[in-house]
N, C-alpha and C positions, 0 to 999 in steps of 0.2 A: 183723256176724254175730249171730244171735239164739241164744238157749240151746238151742233146737230144733236149729239147725244144728250146734251143737257136739257134742250128743248123737249125731246121727245120722253123724258121722265116723267111718270104721272105724279100727280099730287093730290092730297085728300083734304078737303075743306071740312071743318066741323063747327057745330055750334052756330053762333051768330053769323060767322063768316060764310058759312053754307047757305043759311037763309038769306043773307044780303046777295050772294052770287045768283041764287035762283030767281030772286025778285028782279034783280038787274037783267038777267037773261030773258026774263018775260017782258021787260019794258026798258030796253037799252036807251041810254042817254049819252050825249057827248057834250063835254064842255069845251070851252076855249083852250083850257090847258091840255085836253085830250087831243084837239085838233093840231096843236103845236107839238105835241109829242109824236103824233103820227107823221107828220111832215118831216120832223128831225129824224125819225126812224128811216123813212124813205131816203132822205138825202145821205144818211150814213150808209145804208145798204148799197146805194148806188156808188158811192166812194169805195167800198169794199169789194164789189164786183169789179170795178175798173182796176183794183189792185190785183186781182187773181189772173187778169189776162195777160 
């Protein structure tokens, strides 16, 4: 299994998790931790792209 296959697999939320996701989808927010996570993801992604070349 490649990482692309893993990402494309559907998932199902039920109960409170589904309600929380719907609420967040209507009114998304971002925390400092979220900003740090996105920046780290970008950094790792760039590094991985450079390794493929």
